[in-house]
C-alpha positions in Angstrom: -3.7 -6.3 21.3 -2.0 -4.0 18.8 -0.1 -1.9 20.6 -0.8 0.9 18.3 -3.9 1.4 20.3 -2.2 0.9 23.1 -4.3 3.3 26.5 -1.9 5.4 27.4 -1.2 6.0 23.1 -4.7 6.4 22.4 -5.3 8.9 24.3 -2.5 11.3 22.2 -4.6 10.4 18.7 -7.2 12.9 17.4 -10.6 13.2 16.7 -10.5 12.6 12.9 -8.1 9.3 13.4 -9.8 7.6 16.7 -13.3 7.5 14.9 -10.8 6.0 12.0 -9.2 3.4 14.7 -12.6 1.8 15.1 -13.8 1.5 12.2 -11.3 -0.3 11.2 -10.9 -2.8 15.1 -14.8 -3.1 14.1 -13.8 -5.2 10.5 -11.0 -7.4 13.2 -11.8 -10.0 15.1 -10.0 -9.0 18.8 -11.8 -7.5 21.5 -9.2 -5.9 23.1 -8.9 -3.2 20.5 -12.2 -1.8 20.5 -12.8 -1.7 23.6 -9.4 1.3 23.6 -10.8 3.0 21.7 -14.2 2.4 23.0 -13.3 3.7 25.9 -11.7 6.8 25.0 -14.0 8.2 23.0 -16.6 7.6 26.2 -13.8 9.6 28.0 -14.1 12.5 25.0 -17.6 11.7 24.2 -18.0 11.4 21.6 -20.2 8.6 19.7 -18.3 5.6 17.3 -19.9 6.1 12.8 -22.7 3.8 12.6 -21.8 0.9 10.7 -21.9 1.4 6.8 -23.3 -1.7 6.0 -22.1 -3.1 2.0 -19.5 0.2 1.9 -17.1 -0.6 4.1 -12.9 0.5 2.7 -15.0 1.8 0.1 -14.0 5.7 0.5 -13.6 9.3 -1.9 -10.3 9.5 -3.2 -10.0 11.8 -6.4 -8.0 15.2 -5.4 -10.3 17.8 -4.2 -10.6 20.2 -6.5 -7.4 23.4 -5.6 -9.4 26.3 -6.9 -8.7 29.5 -9.2 
């Protein structure tokens, strides 16, 4: 288990970071990480993101427009 995903620590993660950690953990072999994150998601009444078939690792890295 990743020490950063200890249940005593993940309660301090913001929701977006927790969801991102869940997405990363689902690609890993260690099921303890997924269980810890899933438990925290359930505690917060958050739904994990649906699996992204074929899109794993693809992110829009373009800078956001600052506007005029």
